[in-house]
C-alpha positions in Angstrom: -9.5 10.6 -38.8 -8.7 6.9 -38.6 -5.3 7.6 -37.0 -7.0 9.7 -34.2 -9.2 6.7 -33.3 -6.3 4.3 -33.3 -4.2 6.8 -31.3 -7.0 7.2 -28.7 -7.5 3.4 -28.6 -3.7 2.9 -28.0 -3.7 5.6 -25.3 -6.7 4.0 -23.5 -5.1 0.5 -23.8 -1.8 1.9 -22.3 -3.7 3.6 -19.5 -5.5 0.3 -18.6 -2.3 -1.7 -18.7 -0.5 0.9 -16.4 -3.5 0.8 -14.1 -3.5 -3.0 -13.9 0.3 -3.2 -13.3 0.3 -0.6 -10.6 -2.8 -2.1 -8.9 -1.2 -5.5 -9.0 1.9 -4.1 -7.3 -0.2 -2.4 -4.6 -2.1 -5.6 -3.9 1.3 -7.3 -3.1 3.3 -6.9 0.0 4.5 -3.4 1.0 8.1 -4.6 0.3 7.2 -5.7 -3.2 5.4 -2.4 -3.9 8.5 -0.5 -2.6 10.7 -2.4 -5.1 8.2 -1.6 -7.8 8.1 2.1 -7.0 11.9 2.2 -6.9 11.8 1.7 -10.7 8.6 3.6 -11.5 8.5 7.4 -11.8 6.3 8.7 -9.0 4.8 11.3 -11.2 3.4 8.6 -13.5 1.8 6.7 -10.6 0.6 9.5 -8.4 0.0 12.1 -11.1 -1.6 10.1 -13.9 -3.5 7.4 -12.1 -6.0 7.8 -9.2 -3.3 6.1 -7.1 -4.4 7.4 -3.7 -7.8 5.8 -4.1 -6.2 2.6 -5.6 -3.9 2.4 -2.5 -6.8 2.8 -0.1 -8.8 0.1 -1.9 -5.8 -2.3 -2.1 -5.0 -1.8 1.7 -8.6 -1.7 3.0 -8.1 -4.7 5.3 -10.7 -6.8 7.0 -10.8 -5.3 10.5 -14.1 -4.2 12.1 -14.7 -2.5 15.4 -14.4 -4.9 18.3 -12.3 -7.4 16.4 -8.9 -8.4 17.9 -5.9 -6.8 16.2 -3.7 -9.1 14.2 -0.6 -10.2 16.0 2.7 -8.9 14.9 6.3 -8.5 16.2 8.4 -5.4 16.1 11.9 -4.4 17.1 12.2 -1.9 20.0 13.7 1.5 19.3 17.3 1.2 20.6 17.7 -2.4 19.7 16.2 -4.0 22.8 14.3 -7.3 22.7 11.5 -7.7 20.1 7.9 -7.0 21.2 4.9 -9.0 20.2 1.4 -7.5 20.4 -0.2 -10.7 21.7 2.1 -10.5 24.8 0.0 -7.6 26.1 -3.4 -9.3 25.5 -5.5 -9.2 28.7 -3.0 -7.0 30.6 -3.7 -3.4 29.7 -4.7 -1.3 26.8 -2.1 -0.8 24.1 -1.8 2.3 21.9 0.0 2.0 18.6 1.5 5.2 17.2 2.9 5.2 13.7 4.4 8.3 12.2 7.6 10.2 11.4 9.0 12.7 13.8 11.7 14.1 11.5 
């Protein structure tokens, strides 16, 4: 009976450690999280942990309706000059579309 208790305690400790390490990676930059996931089996992260909820919490942000969008710079498709969001401020509405069309 004692080995069952120690086994469950070890399992719970391992789960908490995994949860902490994955959440720490999610709280870092997306690049850092990508490097982390390169070495971590996806089934462990997305199958064992509540990773979708963890990701939403880690990336919740601070924006509220009516707040100005944070400035950023992106490369144009087709390798034209870079575009900065703040260059459109006060001119016309800007619609940002993110997605994959493949």
